[in-house]
C-alpha positions in Angstrom: -3.3 12.6 12.2 -5.8 10.4 13.9 -6.5 6.8 14.9 -9.7 4.9 15.0 -10.9 6.8 18.1 -9.2 10.1 18.7 -6.6 12.6 17.5 -3.2 10.9 17.5 -0.9 13.9 16.7 -1.4 17.6 16.0 1.5 19.4 14.8 2.0 22.5 12.6 4.8 22.1 10.1 6.9 24.7 8.2 6.7 22.8 5.0 3.8 21.1 3.1 3.2 17.5 3.7 3.4 15.2 0.6 2.7 11.8 2.4 2.7 9.9 5.5 2.8 6.2 6.6 2.3 4.6 10.0 3.1 1.1 11.0 1.1 -1.2 13.5 3.3 -0.2 16.4 2.4 3.5 15.8 5.9 4.6 14.4 5.4 6.8 11.2 7.1 8.7 8.6 6.1 12.1 7.2 7.4 13.4 3.9 7.6 17.2 3.4 8.7 19.4 0.6 10.3 22.9 0.4 12.2 24.8 3.2 15.8 24.4 3.2 15.9 21.4 1.0 14.1 19.8 -1.9 12.4 17.2 0.5 12.7 15.8 3.8 11.5 12.6 5.8 10.7 12.9 9.5 10.5 9.7 11.6 8.3 9.7 14.7 8.1 6.9 17.3 4.8 5.4 18.7 4.8 8.0 21.4 4.9 10.8 18.8 8.6 11.7 19.6 10.8 12.8 16.5 13.4 10.1 16.1 15.3 11.5 13.2 15.1 13.6 10.0 16.6 13.0 6.8 16.9 15.9 4.2 17.9 15.9 0.6 18.6 18.5 -2.2 19.2 15.8 -4.7 15.9 13.9 -4.8 12.2 14.4 -4.9 10.6 12.1 -2.4 7.5 10.0 -3.2 6.9 8.2 0.1 8.5 6.7 3.0 7.8 3.6 5.2 8.9 2.5 8.7 9.7 -1.1 9.2 7.4 -3.2 11.6 10.0 -3.3 14.3 10.7 0.4 14.0 14.4 0.0 13.5 14.6 1.0 9.9 12.8 3.2 7.3 12.8 3.2 3.4 12.5 6.3 1.2 11.3 6.2 -2.4 13.3 8.9 -4.2 12.8 10.3 -7.7 15.8 11.8 -9.4 16.7 12.8 -12.9 19.6 11.8 -15.2 19.5 14.0 -18.1 16.1 13.5 -19.7 15.4 10.3 -17.9 13.7 10.0 -14.5 15.2 7.5 -12.2 13.8 5.9 -9.1 15.8 4.7 -6.1 14.8 3.2 -2.7 17.2 4.2 0.2 17.0 2.1 3.2 18.2 3.7 6.5 18.7 2.6 10.2 16.7 5.0 12.4 19.1 7.8 13.3 21.6 7.3 10.6 22.2 10.0 8.0 23.6 7.6 5.4 21.7 4.6 3.8 22.5 1.1 4.6 21.6 -0.1 1.2 20.1 1.2 -2.1 17.6 -0.4 -4.6 17.8 0.9 -8.1 14.5 0.8 -9.8 15.5 2.6 -13.1 13.0 4.5 -15.2 9.9 2.4 -14.2 6.9 4.1 -12.8 6.4 3.4 -9.1 3.0 3.4 -7.7 3.4 2.4 -4.0 5.8 1.2 -1.4 4.9 -0.3 2.0 6.3 -3.0 4.6 4.4 -6.1 4.7 3.6 -8.1 8.0 6.8 -10.2 7.6 9.0 -7.1 7.4 9.6 -7.3 3.7 9.6 -4.1 1.7 6.9 -4.3 -1.0 7.3 -2.0 -4.1 4.4 -1.8 -6.8 5.9 -0.9 -10.2 4.3 -0.6 -13.5 5.7 -3.9 -14.6 5.3 -6.0 -11.4 5.2 -6.4 -7.7 8.7 -6.6 -6.0 9.7 -7.8 -2.5 13.0 -6.9 -0.8 14.6 -7.6 2.5 16.1 -5.0 5.0 19.3 -5.2 3.2 17.9 -4.3 -0.3 18.2 -8.0 -1.7 15.3 -9.1 -3.8 13.2 -11.8 -2.2 10.7 -12.3 -5.0 8.8 -10.7 -7.7 5.4 -11.0 -9.5 5.5 -9.8 -13.1 2.6 -8.0 -14.7 1.5 -8.3 -18.3 -1.0 -5.4 -17.9 -0.9 -2.7 -15.3 -3.1 -3.0 -12.4 -6.2 -0.7 -12.2 -6.7 -1.0 -8.5 -4.2 -1.9 -5.6 -4.8 -2.1 -1.8 -2.4 -2.9 0.9 -3.1 -2.0 4.5 -0.1 -1.3 7.0 1.9 -4.5 7.4 -0.6 -6.6 5.7 -0.4 -8.3 2.1 -1.7 -6.7 -1.2 -4.5 -7.4 -3.4 -4.7 -6.2 -7.0 -7.3 -5.9 -9.8 -6.6 -5.9 -13.5 -9.4 -4.8 -15.9 -10.0 -6.0 -19.5 -12.9 -6.2 -22.0 -13.9 -9.1 -24.2 -17.0 -10.2 -26.0 -18.7 -10.7 -22.8 -18.1 -7.2 -21.6 -16.0 -5.7 -18.8 -13.8 -8.3 -16.8 -11.8 -8.0 -13.7 -9.0 -10.3 -12.7 -8.4 -10.4 -8.9 -5.0 -11.4 -7.4 -3.9 -11.7 -3.9 -0.2 -11.9 -3.1 1.5 -13.5 -0.1 5.0 -14.0 1.3 7.8 -12.9 -1.3 5.2 -12.0 -4.0 3.8 -15.6 -4.2 0.2 -15.7 -5.7 -2.0 -17.1 -3.1 -5.5 -16.5 -4.7 -6.9 -15.3 -7.9 -10.2 -15.2 -9.8 -11.8 -13.6 -12.9 -15.3 -11.9 -12.5 -17.5 -9.8 -14.7 -17.6 -5.9 -14.1 -15.3 -3.2 -13.1 -13.8 -2.9 -9.6 -14.4 0.1 -7.7 -12.7 -0.6 -4.5 -10.6 -3.3 -2.9 -9.8 -4.3 0.7 -8.0 -7.1 2.5 -7.2 -8.1 6.1 -5.3 -11.4 6.5 -6.9 -13.9 4.3 -10.2 -12.1 3.9 -10.6 -10.2 0.5 -13.4 -7.9 -0.5 -14.0 -6.4 -3.9 -16.7 -3.8 -4.5 -18.2 -3.8 -8.1 -20.9 -1.5 -9.5 -23.7 -3.9 -8.6 -22.4 -6.3 -6.0 -19.8 -7.0 -3.3 -17.5 -10.0 -3.6 -15.6 -11.5 -0.7 -13.5 -14.6 -0.5 -11.0 -16.3 1.7 -7.5 -16.5 0.1 -7.0 -19.8 2.0 -9.7 -21.5 -0.2 -13.4 -21.5 -0.8 -15.6 -20.0 -3.4 -16.2 -16.3 -4.0 -19.4 -15.2 -2.4 -21.6 -12.3 -3.8 -23.9 -9.8 -2.2 -26.1 -7.5 -4.4 -25.6 -3.8 -3.5 -26.3 -0.4 -4.8 -24.8 3.0 -4.1 -21.8 1.9 -2.1 -18.7 4.1 -2.8 -16.0 1.9 -1.2 -15.3 -1.2 1.0 -12.9 -1.4 3.8 -12.2 -4.3 6.2 -12.5 -4.5 10.0 -9.9 -6.1 12.0 -11.3 -9.5 11.6 -11.7 -9.2 7.9 -15.4 -8.3 7.8 -16.3 -6.1 4.9 -17.7 -2.6 5.8 -19.5 -0.8 2.8 -19.0 3.0 2.7 -22.0 5.0 1.4 -22.2 8.8 1.1 -24.3 9.1 4.5 -23.5 5.9 6.3 -21.3 2.7 6.7 -22.7 -0.7 6.9 -21.0 -3.8 8.3 -21.6 -7.0 6.3 -22.0 -10.4 7.8 -20.6 -12.4 4.9 -20.8 -15.7 6.8 -24.6 -15.6 6.5 -24.5 -15.1 2.7 -25.4 -18.2 0.7 
């Protein structure tokens, strides 16, 4: 595991790693499989010290997320009831072996789970985006009529999604940025297919096949920059887009773009 400048942690584990998530403080959750149980979640603090470990023989674990204050963690569990696959989120206080609350998600497909900058637990399902508080109560939801084709959410930020469709004019992409409690704060429809999405705060970047789009979710028109060959876009801490190529990365000064 590494941060932007140097190796952050180097451990050899007895079981294969399935996923890992880190919050802005540096607390992180590591999900492993096998060993003496079906799956396990280990929580480390910002000094790389092990805080607790939760193991289960009942569930498979898809991912886990530590709250921004480092006091709780949430575990996305996959179980089976007969022929039906069921999903649950278990919310724990750090150090506790029993969950404080449970969120039942039923048989829906779950794509991602992460805490946002307000401390809400954001869960991306096949039918919508759902926000829950630290007690498992629903704060808000954003229903989908179509499944998203792309989703991006940095640690403790807010999400941005892309939905693709085709019409007589060709390929179209509907971009949508969500804010507090799943409220839609910005959306637009553009031509083309989205390759990559990124967002920092109110700054949103979308990479298409022939151009880069960027906009401020607080208002203002969508700006475009012609490009060729970029594989992905990421955002710097100030929201400035960085185009990733096979052999280099280029920072884009979008304020100078007409």
